LUMRO-76605 format. One record per residue (C-alpha): x, y, z; residue in three letters; residue number from 0. Coordinates in pm, whole numbers. Layout:
// residues N
xx;yy;zz;r;k
X;Y;Z;ALA;NUM;
...
This chain:
// residues 709
xx;yy;zz;r;k
0;0;0;MET;0;
130;345;-83;THR;1;
50;673;79;LEU;2;
-197;879;-122;GLN;3;
-395;1188;-24;PRO;4;
-745;1087;80;LEU;5;
-911;1388;-80;SER;6;
-840;1672;-318;ASN;7;
-602;1930;-162;PRO;8;
-824;2201;-309;GLN;9;
-1122;2072;-113;GLN;10;
-1253;2333;131;GLN;11;
-1110;2266;476;GLN;12;
-1323;2250;784;LYS;13;
-1288;2552;1009;SER;14;
-1131;2514;1352;THR;15;
-1418;2719;1490;GLU;16;
-1636;2503;1714;HIS;17;
-1942;2375;1534;SER;18;
-2113;2342;1873;HIS;19;
-2086;2523;2204;GLU;20;
-2090;2180;2368;ILE;21;
-1994;1829;2256;HIS;22;
-2134;1489;2344;PHE;23;
-1981;1166;2227;GLY;24;
-1750;871;2280;SER;25;
-1438;692;2183;VAL;26;
-1557;457;1913;TYR;27;
-1302;268;1700;PHE;28;
-1013;82;1864;ARG;29;
-903;-119;1559;LYS;30;
-1065;-457;1639;THR;31;
-1370;-313;1815;ASN;32;
-1656;-265;1738;PRO;33;
-1717;-515;1454;PRO;34;
-1720;-367;1106;ARG;35;
-2068;-494;1027;LYS;36;
-2212;-253;1287;ASP;37;
-2022;65;1202;TRP;38;
-2276;245;989;GLU;39;
-2567;143;1207;ARG;40;
-2382;274;1516;ASP;41;
-2307;606;1346;TYR;42;
-2674;643;1257;ALA;43;
-2780;565;1614;VAL;44;
-2521;806;1756;ALA;45;
-2639;1088;1531;ALA;46;
-3003;1021;1616;GLU;47;
-2919;1018;1989;ASP;48;
-2747;1355;1982;GLY;49;
-2381;1255;1965;HIS;50;
-2164;1516;1798;THR;51;
-1815;1368;1835;MET;52;
-1624;1042;1809;PHE;53;
-1261;991;1899;ARG;54;
-1083;700;1731;HIS;55;
-755;540;1830;TRP;56;
-496;547;1550;PHE;57;
-230;308;1689;PRO;58;
96;336;1498;TRP;59;
138;-43;1524;ALA;60;
-196;-105;1351;ALA;61;
-128;132;1061;ILE;62;
239;107;960;GLU;63;
229;-269;944;ILE;64;
573;-291;780;ALA;65;
840;-26;720;PRO;66;
680;233;492;GLY;67;
367;20;441;VAL;68;
49;187;568;TYR;69;
-294;29;611;ASP;70;
-539;319;629;TRP;71;
-848;148;487;GLU;72;
-1056;103;803;GLU;73;
-966;449;931;PHE;74;
-1065;603;598;ASP;75;
-1405;442;633;THR;76;
-1460;602;973;HIS;77;
-1374;950;849;LEU;78;
-1616;902;560;ASP;79;
-1893;787;795;LEU;80;
-1824;1085;1020;ALA;81;
-1875;1323;729;ALA;82;
-2190;1141;623;LYS;83;
-2351;1153;970;TYR;84;
-2213;1494;1074;ASN;85;
-2014;1357;1366;ILE;86;
-1686;1537;1432;ASP;87;
-1381;1311;1439;THR;88;
-1089;1342;1678;ILE;89;
-790;1142;1554;ILE;90;
-609;1009;1860;ALA;91;
-251;934;1763;GLU;92;
-97;651;1964;HIS;93;
274;665;1900;LEU;94;
347;469;2217;LEU;95;
183;163;2060;ILE;96;
493;101;1850;PHE;97;
513;-123;1539;PRO;98;
661;-456;1637;GLU;99;
917;-444;1357;TRP;100;
1094;-152;1521;LEU;101;
1235;-387;1787;ARG;102;
1401;-602;1524;THR;103;
1518;-316;1306;LYS;104;
1655;-111;1600;TYR;105;
1723;-356;1887;PRO;106;
1926;-98;2084;HIS;107;
1609;113;2125;THR;108;
1411;-144;2324;ILE;109;
1261;14;2635;SER;110;
1418;-79;2968;GLU;111;
1268;-109;3314;THR;112;
1409;62;3622;ARG;113;
1539;-279;3730;GLN;114;
1745;-303;3411;GLY;115;
1538;-556;3217;PHE;116;
1436;-512;2852;PRO;117;
1067;-435;2838;ARG;118;
845;-675;2650;GLN;119;
619;-551;2372;SER;120;
282;-542;2549;MET;121;
-76;-558;2437;MET;122;
-265;-239;2504;SER;123;
-518;-287;2783;VAL;124;
-773;-69;2601;SER;125;
-710;-180;2243;CYS;126;
-638;-524;2101;ALA;127;
-311;-415;1938;VAL;128;
41;-510;2049;GLY;129;
350;-292;2071;GLY;130;
280;-68;2370;GLN;131;
601;69;2529;TYR;132;
801;-174;2314;GLY;133;
1076;73;2228;VAL;134;
1177;420;2345;SER;135;
1118;746;2160;LEU;136;
1446;877;2303;ASN;137;
1656;752;2011;HIS;138;
1712;946;1686;PRO;139;
1607;645;1478;GLU;140;
1273;605;1655;ILE;141;
1211;980;1655;GLU;142;
1265;989;1277;ALA;143;
1033;692;1219;GLU;144;
766;842;1444;ALA;145;
787;1178;1270;GLU;146;
735;1013;929;LYS;147;
424;843;1063;PHE;148;
276;1159;1216;LEU;149;
337;1358;899;ARG;150;
181;1084;687;ALA;151;
-122;1078;919;LEU;152;
-181;1453;899;ALA;153;
-126;1470;523;ARG;154;
-378;1197;465;ARG;155;
-663;1345;669;TYR;156;
-603;1719;690;ARG;157;
-849;1796;411;ASN;158;
-1117;1549;510;HIS;159;
-1457;1702;598;PRO;160;
-1504;1457;886;GLY;161;
-1194;1577;1074;LEU;162;
-1225;1801;1381;TYR;163;
-879;1773;1533;GLY;164;
-596;1558;1664;TYR;165;
-564;1418;2016;ASN;166;
-201;1382;2120;ILE;167;
-57;1147;2382;TRP;168;
-359;979;2535;ASN;169;
-393;1086;2900;GLU;170;
-61;1271;2872;SER;171;
128;1065;3128;SER;172;
292;726;3173;PHE;173;
20;623;3423;HIS;174;
272;462;3657;HIS;175;
639;509;3745;ALA;176;
707;155;3624;ASP;177;
633;269;3268;ASN;178;
927;513;3261;LEU;179;
1218;390;3050;SER;180;
1586;367;3147;TYR;181;
1717;266;2804;ASP;182;
2047;400;2661;PRO;183;
1873;671;2459;GLY;184;
1696;806;2767;THR;185;
2021;789;2965;GLN;186;
2194;999;2698;GLN;187;
1917;1259;2700;ARG;188;
1951;1276;3079;PHE;189;
2323;1346;3049;ARG;190;
2257;1622;2796;GLU;191;
1995;1772;3027;TRP;192;
2242;1769;3316;LEU;193;
2512;1929;3104;GLN;194;
2274;2213;3026;HIS;195;
2186;2254;3397;LYS;196;
2530;2218;3556;TYR;197;
2770;2308;3278;GLY;198;
3050;2068;3375;ASN;199;
3100;1734;3543;ILE;200;
3284;1885;3842;GLU;201;
2985;2097;3943;THR;202;
2751;1799;3906;LEU;203;
2980;1577;4114;ALA;204;
2970;1822;4406;LYS;205;
2596;1883;4378;SER;206;
2523;1512;4377;TRP;207;
2779;1425;4649;PHE;208;
2936;1186;4398;ARG;209;
3279;1338;4413;TYR;210;
3459;1083;4196;SER;211;
3253;1143;3880;LEU;212;
3505;1238;3610;THR;213;
3312;1184;3285;SER;214;
2956;1227;3166;TRP;215;
2969;860;3066;LYS;216;
2981;778;3439;ASP;217;
2640;941;3495;VAL;218;
2324;730;3496;GLU;219;
1962;779;3583;LEU;220;
1923;672;3946;PRO;221;
1731;348;3978;ARG;222;
1672;364;4353;LYS;223;
1423;622;4478;ILE;224;
1563;805;4781;GLU;225;
1596;1163;4899;SER;226;
1916;1269;4724;TYR;227;
1983;1530;4454;PRO;228;
2027;1278;4170;ASP;229;
1668;1154;4225;VAL;230;
1527;1508;4226;TYR;231;
1716;1587;3906;ASP;232;
1584;1266;3749;ALA;233;
1228;1365;3840;ILE;234;
1274;1709;3683;ASP;235;
1435;1557;3373;PHE;236;
1154;1307;3321;MET;237;
901;1590;3337;GLY;238;
1097;1808;3095;ASP;239;
1149;1517;2858;ASN;240;
779;1431;2860;ALA;241;
697;1794;2788;ASN;242;
943;1790;2498;TYR;243;
764;1498;2335;TRP;244;
426;1662;2393;MET;245;
543;1978;2216;LYS;246;
713;1770;1947;TRP;247;
388;1596;1856;ARG;248;
197;1926;1844;ALA;249;
465;2098;1635;ARG;250;
472;1828;1368;ILE;251;
94;1810;1336;LEU;252;
62;2189;1321;ARG;253;
329;2208;1050;GLU;254;
132;1962;839;GLU;255;
-214;2089;932;ASP;256;
-250;2441;1073;PRO;257;
-628;2437;1027;ASN;258;
-746;2183;1283;HIS;259;
-730;2179;1659;LEU;260;
-467;2001;1865;ILE;261;
-632;1858;2176;VAL;262;
-518;1639;2462;ALA;263;
-637;1512;2796;HIS;264;
-474;1416;3123;GLY;265;
-615;1253;3433;ASN;266;
-690;1547;3664;GLY;267;
-446;1389;3910;LYS;268;
-159;1635;3921;SER;269;
-197;1631;4299;PHE;270;
-37;1284;4288;SER;271;
108;1215;3943;ASP;272;
345;1497;3844;ILE;273;
660;1340;3988;VAL;274;
575;971;3951;THR;275;
464;948;3589;CYS;276;
494;1298;3437;CYS;277;
122;1369;3482;GLY;278;
150;1749;3485;ASP;279;
-182;1882;3359;ASP;280;
-59;2242;3358;TRP;281;
236;2176;3127;ARG;282;
30;1956;2896;ALA;283;
-253;2210;2873;ALA;284;
-9;2481;2771;ASP;285;
78;2285;2456;VAL;286;
-266;2229;2305;VAL;287;
-567;2429;2190;ASP;288;
-814;2236;2408;THR;289;
-734;2022;2708;PHE;290;
-942;1770;2900;GLY;291;
-936;1490;3151;TYR;292;
-1018;1129;3215;THR;293;
-1177;1065;3551;TYR;294;
-1368;768;3678;TRP;295;
-1692;860;3849;TYR;296;
-1694;900;4225;ALA;297;
-1986;1037;4422;ASN;298;
-1759;1250;4637;ASP;299;
-1544;1559;4617;CYS;300;
-1279;1419;4384;ASN;301;
-1484;1473;4071;LEU;302;
-1513;1842;4155;PHE;303;
-1139;1846;4229;LEU;304;
-1049;1695;3893;ALA;305;
-1262;1948;3704;GLY;306;
-1123;2238;3903;ASP;307;
-765;2123;3844;ILE;308;
-816;2101;3467;ILE;309;
-993;2438;3459;ARG;310;
-700;2593;3644;SER;311;
-444;2417;3424;ALA;312;
-625;2531;3109;SER;313;
-592;2898;3215;LYS;314;
-899;3022;3032;GLY;315;
-894;2781;2739;LYS;316;
-1194;2561;2673;GLN;317;
-1158;2219;2833;PHE;318;
-1340;1888;2804;TRP;319;
-1438;1589;3011;ARG;320;
-1259;1363;2767;ALA;321;
-1338;1027;2926;GLU;322;
-1626;969;3167;ALA;323;
-1718;616;3265;VAL;324;
-2054;507;3130;GLY;325;
-2092;163;3286;ASP;326;
-1929;-65;3540;SER;327;
-1579;-207;3527;ASP;328;
-1571;-564;3655;TRP;329;
-1196;-605;3615;LYS;330;
-1027;-770;3913;GLY;331;
-1342;-839;4108;ARG;332;
-1342;-1147;4325;THR;333;
-1552;-1271;4613;ALA;334;
-1315;-1092;4849;ASN;335;
-1403;-762;4681;ASP;336;
-1774;-788;4758;ALA;337;
-1783;-549;5056;PRO;338;
-1607;-283;4852;GLN;339;
-1828;-314;4544;TYR;340;
-2183;-310;4672;LYS;341;
-2309;-177;4342;LYS;342;
-2179;-75;4002;ASP;343;
-2229;297;4036;GLU;344;
-2195;394;3673;MET;345;
-2444;133;3556;SER;346;
-2706;361;3712;GLU;347;
-2832;627;3469;PRO;348;
-2885;877;3753;GLU;349;
-2514;864;3832;ASN;350;
-2428;931;3467;ILE;351;
-2648;1240;3490;ARG;352;
-2485;1357;3813;LEU;353;
-2137;1293;3674;ASP;354;
-2218;1492;3360;CYS;355;
-2368;1787;3545;LEU;356;
-2074;1812;3786;ILE;357;
-1839;1817;3487;SER;358;
-2033;2101;3326;PHE;359;
-2061;2292;3654;ALA;360;
-1682;2297;3690;THR;361;
-1655;2434;3336;GLY;362;
-1610;2139;3100;ALA;363;
-1765;2195;2759;ARG;364;
-1768;1840;2627;ALA;365;
-1874;1510;2780;TYR;366;
-1727;1199;2620;LEU;367;
-1737;831;2715;ASN;368;
-1427;611;2669;PRO;369;
-1655;353;2502;ARG;370;
-1956;400;2277;PHE;371;
-2004;28;2330;ARG;372;
-1785;-218;2524;PRO;373;
-1478;-395;2393;LEU;374;
-1508;-759;2289;LEU;375;
-1143;-845;2363;ASP;376;
-895;-806;2644;GLY;377;
-911;-747;3020;PRO;378;
-1161;-460;2988;LEU;379;
-1412;-658;2786;VAL;380;
-1767;-547;2859;GLY;381;
-1670;-237;3054;ALA;382;
-1776;126;3037;TYR;383;
-2010;147;2737;GLY;384;
-2328;353;2725;TRP;385;
-2464;109;2467;TYR;386;
-2488;-268;2488;GLY;387;
-2231;-526;2381;MET;388;
-2415;-550;2048;ASP;389;
-2461;-174;2015;GLY;390;
-2822;-178;2129;SER;391;
-2967;110;2328;ARG;392;
-2974;83;2708;THR;393;
-3110;286;2997;ALA;394;
-2761;439;3018;ARG;395;
-2761;547;2655;SER;396;
-3112;691;2693;GLU;397;
-2991;907;2981;MET;398;
-2686;1018;2782;ALA;399;
-2907;1096;2482;SER;400;
-3144;1308;2690;SER;401;
-2850;1503;2832;LEU;402;
-2698;1549;2487;ALA;403;
-3020;1678;2335;LYS;404;
-3073;1917;2627;TRP;405;
-2717;2045;2602;ALA;406;
-2738;2092;2225;LEU;407;
-3074;2265;2231;ASP;408;
-3024;2621;2096;PRO;409;
-3208;2757;2400;ASN;410;
-2934;2614;2622;THR;411;
-2648;2777;2429;ALA;412;
-2609;3085;2657;PRO;413;
-2529;2854;2949;LEU;414;
-2215;2724;2780;TRP;415;
-2077;3074;2729;LYS;416;
-2079;3134;3103;ALA;417;
-1763;3037;3291;LYS;418;
-1710;2943;3656;PRO;419;
-1616;3239;3869;VAL;420;
-1272;3249;4029;LYS;421;
-1241;3064;4358;GLY;422;
-1253;3251;4687;GLU;423;
-914;3107;4774;LEU;424;
-659;2877;4614;ALA;425;
-470;2567;4720;ILE;426;
-109;2598;4608;LEU;427;
31;2282;4450;LEU;428;
408;2265;4499;ILE;429;
579;2001;4283;GLU;430;
895;2000;4496;ASP;431;
695;1898;4804;SER;432;
530;1619;4606;GLN;433;
876;1509;4487;ALA;434;
1010;1503;4844;PHE;435;
717;1286;4953;CYS;436;
786;1041;4669;TYR;437;
1163;1031;4717;ALA;438;
1135;987;5094;THR;439;
839;748;5128;TYR;440;
823;577;4787;GLY;441;
481;718;4699;SER;442;
303;1052;4676;THR;443;
14;942;4895;ASP;444;
84;1169;5190;GLN;445;
110;1474;4969;TYR;446;
-190;1381;4756;ALA;447;
-419;1302;5048;LEU;448;
-319;1626;5221;SER;449;
-422;1832;4920;LEU;450;
-738;1629;4865;GLN;451;
-839;1658;5228;GLY;452;
-802;2035;5237;ALA;453;
-1000;2064;4913;TYR;454;
-1278;1842;5048;GLU;455;
-1304;2041;5369;ALA;456;
-1350;2362;5171;PHE;457;
-1597;2206;4925;LEU;458;
-1804;2059;5206;GLN;459;
-1823;2412;5345;SER;460;
-1936;2525;4997;ASN;461;
-1622;2733;4955;ILE;462;
-1500;2726;4597;GLN;463;
-1130;2654;4617;CYS;464;
-914;2659;4303;ASP;465;
-595;2452;4276;VAL;466;
-308;2650;4128;ILE;467;
64;2662;4068;LYS;468;
305;2930;4180;ILE;469;
283;3138;3860;ASP;470;
-90;3191;3926;GLN;471;
-75;3327;4282;ILE;472;
-104;3694;4182;ASP;473;
-464;3623;4078;ASP;474;
-556;3531;4437;TYR;475;
-546;3709;4772;SER;476;
-559;3393;4985;MET;477;
-359;3069;4964;LEU;478;
-374;2742;5153;TYR;479;
-53;2538;5124;VAL;480;
-80;2166;5206;PRO;481;
226;1956;5293;TYR;482;
480;2230;5208;PRO;483;
786;2039;5323;ILE;484;
1021;2108;5028;ALA;485;
1031;2441;4846;ILE;486;
1287;2601;4615;SER;487;
1454;2934;4691;ASP;488;
1269;3097;4400;ALA;489;
925;2989;4522;VAL;490;
1007;3093;4879;MET;491;
1107;3440;4761;ALA;492;
795;3478;4548;LYS;493;
567;3378;4833;LEU;494;
738;3617;5075;GLN;495;
687;3907;4835;THR;496;
325;3803;4777;TRP;497;
249;3808;5151;VAL;498;
430;4136;5202;GLU;499;
216;4294;4931;GLN;500;
-109;4189;5099;GLY;501;
-167;3816;5053;GLY;502;
-307;3587;5322;CYS;503;
-103;3266;5353;LEU;504;
-221;2965;5555;VAL;505;
33;2685;5563;SER;506;
55;2339;5708;GLU;507;
362;2226;5905;ALA;508;
728;2221;5801;CYS;509;
700;2504;5551;PHE;510;
1013;2488;5333;GLY;511;
1188;2255;5579;TYR;512;
1389;2118;5285;PHE;513;
1514;2272;4961;THR;514;
1401;2136;4627;ASN;515;
1704;1902;4629;LEU;516;
1616;1749;4966;GLY;517;
1860;1951;5180;HIS;518;
1728;2031;5529;ALA;519;
1788;2387;5646;LYS;520;
1951;2438;5987;GLU;521;
1683;2671;6127;SER;522;
1306;2655;6097;GLN;523;
1125;2840;5952;PRO;524;
1400;2957;5719;ASN;525;
1486;3179;5423;ARG;526;
1305;3477;5571;GLY;527;
992;3298;5687;PHE;528;
1062;3317;6058;SER;529;
983;3685;6008;GLU;530;
689;3612;5775;VAL;531;
529;3371;6026;PHE;532;
649;3557;6335;GLY;533;
786;3247;6508;CYS;534;
1063;2994;6542;GLU;535;
1043;2618;6568;GLN;536;
1041;2486;6925;GLN;537;
1041;2115;6843;SER;538;
979;1883;6549;ILE;539;
888;1517;6502;SER;540;
896;1388;6144;LEU;541;
760;1040;6219;GLY;542;
443;1004;6008;PRO;543;
321;681;6165;ASP;544;
348;829;6513;ARG;545;
102;1113;6456;TRP;546;
-199;952;6287;ASN;547;
-428;1056;6573;ASP;548;
-281;1395;6657;LEU;549;
-516;1675;6764;SER;550;
-479;2050;6809;LEU;551;
-683;2257;7053;LYS;552;
-830;2546;6859;VAL;553;
-1068;2817;6972;GLU;554;
-1392;2640;6884;ASP;555;
-1291;2279;6943;GLY;556;
-1041;2025;6818;THR;557;
-861;2021;6483;LEU;558;
-728;1691;6351;GLY;559;
-358;1669;6272;GLY;560;
-134;1404;6118;ALA;561;
209;1308;5977;ILE;562;
423;1578;6141;TYR;563;
417;1756;6477;ARG;564;
593;2092;6475;GLN;565;
558;2326;6774;SER;566;
660;2692;6782;TYR;567;
793;2971;6994;THR;568;
607;3291;6910;ALA;569;
821;3592;6826;GLN;570;
618;3874;6670;ALA;571;
331;3632;6602;GLY;572;
56;3509;6833;THR;573;
-20;3150;6934;ALA;574;
-384;3062;6861;THR;575;
-389;2682;6906;ALA;576;
-202;2431;7119;TRP;577;
-106;2065;7139;PHE;578;
-220;1858;7437;ASP;579;
96;1935;7634;ASN;580;
53;2310;7591;GLY;581;
306;2361;7311;ASP;582;
203;2627;7060;ALA;583;
60;2453;6751;ALA;584;
-63;2747;6542;VAL;585;
91;3093;6502;ILE;586;
-93;3390;6346;ASP;587;
97;3696;6229;HIS;588;
78;4007;6015;ARG;589;
369;4065;5780;TYR;590;
390;4375;5563;GLY;591;
44;4427;5421;HIS;592;
-38;4058;5448;GLY;593;
-133;3797;5701;ARG;594;
-13;3444;5781;THR;595;
-112;3137;5978;ARG;596;
132;2850;6032;LEU;597;
-20;2521;6152;VAL;598;
207;2271;6327;GLY;599;
66;1957;6164;SER;600;
-109;1843;5844;VAL;601;
-485;1897;5892;PRO;602;
-558;1832;5524;GLY;603;
-435;1474;5551;TYR;604;
-616;1430;5882;ALA;605;
-944;1551;5730;TYR;606;
-911;1312;5437;LYS;607;
-852;1018;5672;GLN;608;
-1088;1107;5958;ARG;609;
-1316;1401;5878;PRO;610;
-1492;1565;6169;THR;611;
-1739;1850;6187;GLU;612;
-1500;2047;6411;ALA;613;
-1222;2021;6153;SER;614;
-1458;2122;5871;ARG;615;
-1561;2428;6068;GLN;616;
-1195;2518;6121;TRP;617;
-1133;2511;5745;PHE;618;
-1450;2719;5692;ALA;619;
-1322;2973;5946;SER;620;
-1019;3047;5730;LEU;621;
-1227;3275;5506;LEU;622;
-1312;3519;5786;PRO;623;
-950;3489;5904;PHE;624;
-862;3647;5569;ALA;625;
-1144;3904;5605;ASP;626;
-1350;3729;5338;LYS;627;
-1714;3623;5314;LYS;628;
-1846;3314;5134;PRO;629;
-1973;3402;4788;LEU;630;
-2256;3147;4800;VAL;631;
-2392;2957;5099;ARG;632;
-2623;2655;5121;VAL;633;
-2801;2519;5426;ASP;634;
-2781;2148;5342;GLN;635;
-2488;1902;5345;PRO;636;
-2399;1725;5020;ASP;637;
-2537;2021;4826;MET;638;
-2289;2218;4617;VAL;639;
-2367;2560;4471;ALA;640;
-2145;2699;4196;ARG;641;
-2170;3028;4009;LEU;642;
-2085;3075;3644;CYS;643;
-2077;3420;3488;GLN;644;
-2171;3498;3131;GLY;645;
-2247;3798;2916;GLU;646;
-2612;3783;3020;ASP;647;
-2557;3745;3395;GLY;648;
-2496;3463;3641;TYR;649;
-2598;3099;3624;TYR;650;
-2622;2925;3960;LEU;651;
-2572;2547;3962;TRP;652;
-2715;2375;4270;VAL;653;
-2610;2009;4273;ILE;654;
-2759;1740;4494;ASN;655;
-2513;1457;4562;LEU;656;
-2765;1242;4747;GLN;657;
-3023;1004;4602;GLU;658;
-3326;1172;4756;GLN;659;
-3489;1492;4633;GLN;660;
-3420;1778;4874;ARG;661;
-3497;2145;4929;SER;662;
-3212;2389;4983;VAL;663;
-3181;2758;5066;THR;664;
-2907;2950;4889;VAL;665;
-2784;3290;5003;THR;666;
-2530;3523;4847;PHE;667;
-2276;3784;4944;ASP;668;
-2483;4093;4861;ASN;669;
-2179;4302;4774;ASP;670;
-2061;4069;4499;ARG;671;
-2371;3894;4361;VAL;672;
-2656;4117;4259;GLN;673;
-2960;4026;4051;TYR;674;
-3323;4121;4011;GLU;675;
-3477;3797;3894;GLN;676;
-3407;3426;3950;ALA;677;
-3550;3181;3697;THR;678;
-3509;2803;3675;ALA;679;
-3306;2725;3363;PHE;680;
-3287;2350;3422;TYR;681;
-3468;2143;3680;GLY;682;
-3739;2241;3925;ASN;683;
-3891;2585;3981;SER;684;
-3740;2814;4243;VAL;685;
-3862;3066;4499;ASP;686;
-3676;3397;4510;SER;687;
-3933;3607;4693;SER;688;
-3681;3697;4965;ILE;689;
-3409;3933;4847;GLU;690;
-3072;3763;4784;GLN;691;
-3215;3429;4901;VAL;692;
-3325;3144;4676;ILE;693;
-3510;2830;4778;THR;694;
-3490;2542;4534;ALA;695;
-3597;2180;4520;THR;696;
-3332;1962;4359;VAL;697;
-3390;1607;4243;GLY;698;
-3174;1324;4370;GLY;699;
-2840;1297;4190;ARG;700;
-2945;1594;3981;ASP;701;
-2912;1971;3964;ALA;702;
-3118;2283;3938;THR;703;
-2966;2556;3726;ILE;704;
-3091;2907;3797;ILE;705;
-3053;3209;3572;LYS;706;
-2982;3526;3773;LEU;707;
-3051;3844;3579;SER;708;
């Protein structure tokens, strides 16, 4: 087979302007699934049910079946069907499903595990095609072969009327640290990265405490994870290298096709995945036109957290819920799992509705399922699909169809132009602290659970809390910093200036105890923060297992603590909470035009592990500590109210996480939210007879959306 253009180059190209304000759809074709005999029927059903988008996997191994030999035929058919049924196509390139022949042609490029073993060519879990992680991109030969494939792909489809855009690097991470490669090509790129950072081998040798290094050939990626500078450099390198390949994909596709969108999606898990498997949603979102996220449904705060992370990472760009589970996953279930899996949550249509509405409330403007219908091969057979194994309609697909048709109704269009308002405060994600947690304990769990716990405490107090990185802090006047144990000099200096200029900083224990290379400072707090916090450390215990049940005596009760116990001696600051033995546990202070609170433990982690009403109230009290009022308040637990602002006013989303219908009263900060009329836009009618107060009835696992004008 030879490469030929699929259509006339003079054919009018499809505009990159969105054909819809909102998208509904699925991943459809994964080479062997679904069966060819059903393709056209499924497209017709999808179009009738309101689907506007399909994403198809284009695995390199399934297309370039021999060197320079391309089999496009089945993929051509899907683009033609997309044009016929007016369903936008996202081409998902899968370079990391490598052609098997590359291993024979270039045996020195075979991927290598951290333990030093050559990696086998694996079957993809989600697609019955072999070759996943079989070789490493970090070799000139593989890079050249991959570039030829990407250019051939774009040239073939860039003029096709069914094309909407290209999805690069599915889920934009390696999913697990075990998938990182330590092959010779990656080792060489690491050496080049180090040369750029350190300049010469002598400087590296001193920085790494490896004083007998005399040649760059002596340098290797560390294979043991421990808290030393070589591990922190390896973590930074892996992230930079992943970002290089993300940009590389986008550059090549844009060179061949400047007229279609480049999209991507991560996992909304940067709170845990940045340092382990290069899952940095912020860096990935910077590369593409539209970003998104995969997230498995959970009827808790994490779905809000994932959406808020991707919205923050996208920095004003449109973003999508790129993969949302549409049915159960029975993988790995045994009799011993029965207590954990009492029901298959996403087999229930009401949970699909709730999942969808939460995604939209956090700002997503597409809702896509990873399966239109389930796979017929592999370990995920039968999982996730809205439609049946044979493509037949189900109660799940009927729910998805009703949501799609509502979302695509022209009368609903103004809703999608409204964007979530900025959070009342922000949680600061610090990669260096996550890296320290991983290098010291072998996982990021302590860091991740600390951030999640703080977020949940704010959400359960109906305080919208954005998750941000350091370059975004100037957009916020209040920060909460979970697990801040390792911080670079540059970030410390930026935070000090931010507080001095008027910011309110609330930090958990051990703020900047270590540098970004794992070096403990002699005094605590350090690098100017003894003045910022108005205190010095009295004592410290860094034994995580010892402090699982720690408590702090605060003004209105008891605050849960965990992991670390750091007590203080107040200098210019004031002690406002104490440990059981009377040691000062919290210090409040004013510094410059700003304000600080340093907490001598990790209440975010404690709240995630053992939430209490007293701890939730403490988190809620942080707003008035910063002289702030809640923007929106509700009077019922498990009700979340979110405001979106558009050209025509506010849209208030009131979401009921419970199964039963409930009534809720919503009140606003009068100074910031003003309106004359409240009208139900979706859901039940509302009562707004009392000024700045709305009473609404919200169905179980549903929402009421209220137009404020």
